[in-house]
C-alpha positions in Angstrom: 63.8 28.2 20.0 66.9 28.3 17.8 69.4 30.9 16.8 69.0 31.9 13.1 72.1 32.4 11.0 73.0 33.0 7.4 72.3 30.1 5.1 75.4 28.1 4.3 76.3 28.7 0.7 77.9 26.3 -1.7 81.1 28.4 -1.3 81.2 27.5 2.4 84.2 25.0 2.7 82.1 22.7 4.9 79.4 22.5 2.2 81.8 22.4 -0.8 83.6 19.4 0.6 80.5 17.5 1.7 78.8 14.7 -0.2 75.2 15.8 -0.7 72.4 13.3 -0.4 69.0 14.5 -1.6 66.0 13.1 0.2 62.9 13.3 -2.0 59.2 12.9 -1.3 58.4 9.6 0.4 62.0 8.8 1.3 64.2 8.9 4.3 68.0 8.6 4.9 70.1 7.7 7.9 73.8 8.7 8.0 76.8 8.0 10.2 79.5 9.3 7.9 80.9 12.7 8.8 81.2 14.2 5.3 77.5 13.8 4.3 74.9 16.6 4.2 71.2 15.7 3.7 69.2 18.0 1.5 65.6 18.4 0.5 63.1 20.9 -0.9 59.8 21.2 0.9 56.5 22.8 0.0 53.5 21.4 2.0 55.6 18.3 2.9 57.4 18.1 6.2 60.9 16.8 6.9 61.9 15.7 10.4 65.7 15.9 10.9 66.6 13.7 13.9 70.0 13.1 15.5 71.6 11.4 18.5 74.7 13.7 18.8 76.5 11.3 21.2 76.1 8.3 18.9 76.9 10.6 15.9 74.1 9.2 13.8 71.2 11.1 12.3 68.7 11.2 9.5 66.0 13.0 7.6 62.6 12.0 6.3 60.3 13.7 3.8 56.6 12.9 4.1 53.7 14.2 2.1 50.6 13.4 4.2 49.9 13.2 7.9 48.5 10.0 9.4 49.0 6.5 8.1 48.1 4.0 5.5 48.3 0.3 5.3 51.9 -0.8 4.6 52.7 -0.8 1.0 54.9 0.7 -1.7 53.8 4.3 -1.0 53.5 4.1 2.8 56.5 6.3 3.3 54.4 9.2 1.9 52.5 9.1 5.2 53.9 10.6 8.4 53.5 7.7 10.8 55.3 5.2 8.7 58.0 7.7 7.7 58.6 8.8 11.3 58.7 5.2 12.7 61.1 4.0 10.1 63.4 6.9 10.6 63.4 6.5 14.4 63.8 2.7 14.3 66.6 3.0 11.8 68.4 5.4 14.1 68.0 3.1 17.1 69.3 0.2 15.0 72.5 2.3 14.3 73.2 2.9 17.9 71.1 5.9 18.8 69.3 6.0 22.1 65.7 7.3 22.2 66.3 9.5 25.3 69.1 11.4 23.4 67.2 12.0 20.1 66.9 15.6 19.1 64.7 16.8 16.2 64.2 19.8 14.0 61.1 20.1 11.8 60.7 22.0 8.5 58.0 22.5 5.9 54.3 22.5 5.9 53.8 25.6 3.8 50.4 26.4 2.3 51.8 26.8 -1.3 48.7 26.3 -3.4 45.9 28.8 -2.8 42.4 27.3 -3.0 43.4 23.8 -1.9 43.1 22.3 1.5 45.9 23.2 3.9 47.6 19.8 4.0 50.8 21.6 5.1 49.2 22.7 8.4 47.9 19.2 8.9 51.5 17.9 8.4 52.9 20.4 10.9 50.4 19.5 13.5 51.0 15.8 13.0 54.8 16.1 13.3 54.6 18.2 16.4 52.1 15.8 18.1 54.3 12.8 17.1 57.4 14.2 18.7 55.5 15.1 21.9 54.0 11.6 22.1 57.4 10.0 21.6 59.1 12.3 24.0 61.6 13.5 21.4 63.0 17.0 22.0 62.2 19.5 19.3 65.3 21.7 19.1 64.1 23.9 16.3 61.4 24.3 13.7 60.3 26.4 10.7 56.8 25.3 9.9 53.9 26.8 8.0 53.8 30.0 6.0 53.4 30.2 2.3 56.9 29.7 1.0 58.9 26.6 0.0 62.1 25.8 1.9 65.4 24.3 0.9 67.0 22.4 3.8 70.5 21.2 4.5 71.1 19.0 7.5 74.3 17.7 9.0 73.1 14.5 10.6 76.0 13.8 12.9 75.8 17.1 14.7 72.1 18.2 14.2 73.1 21.4 12.5 70.6 22.5 10.0 70.3 25.4 7.5 67.1 26.6 5.8 66.6 28.9 2.8 63.1 30.3 2.0 62.5 30.1 -1.7 60.9 32.9 -3.7 57.2 32.3 -4.2 57.6 32.3 -8.0 59.9 29.3 -8.1 57.4 26.7 -9.4 60.2 24.8 -11.2 61.6 23.8 -7.8 58.4 21.8 -7.1 58.4 20.3 -10.6 62.0 19.2 -10.2 61.2 17.6 -6.8 58.2 15.8 -8.2 60.4 14.3 -10.9 62.6 13.0 -8.1 65.7 14.9 -9.1 67.6 17.4 -7.1 66.7 20.9 -8.4 69.3 23.5 -9.3 70.2 25.8 -6.4 67.6 28.6 -6.2 68.5 32.2 -5.8 68.7 33.4 -2.2 65.4 34.8 -0.8 65.4 34.7 3.0 68.2 32.6 4.3 68.5 31.3 7.9 70.6 28.7 9.6 69.5 26.7 12.7 72.0 25.2 15.0 
């Protein structure tokens, strides 16, 4: 579906000169500035990275649970609300639905013995894109490892790093709503 490339390191001039915006659980961001890279850390959560390359606007969401909930302060935790807000925000900034291109990441089964909400998130995200006729240009879903994502929203370029299974501090840092320190490399790929 996509070509895999080495993960863009912090020493990459394009990364070093960029302004990083971290998207945490239950949030989304829409960007039309050329020097911004959206980042997130995913376990069982899913992030949809969506762009209109002609309008040069894109965004990322980060949802925890599939389905929906009545609108409220935590409704962005749910896939339906998160996806709708991201897409509507892109359309308001000049994107056209027919040109939207998506990449999906996350949905790992990271906690043994609990239900596989990651798989449910993956299935929801793929169904949503199909129902909305949004092209899925690449994905890395499922498995048992967390992922660190970088996304260039104007072009749709994305890079993904698989995190070592022992990096529990990544999840703790994410839950505290702060950007975690860069983890050591353990399976790097880049999706264009």
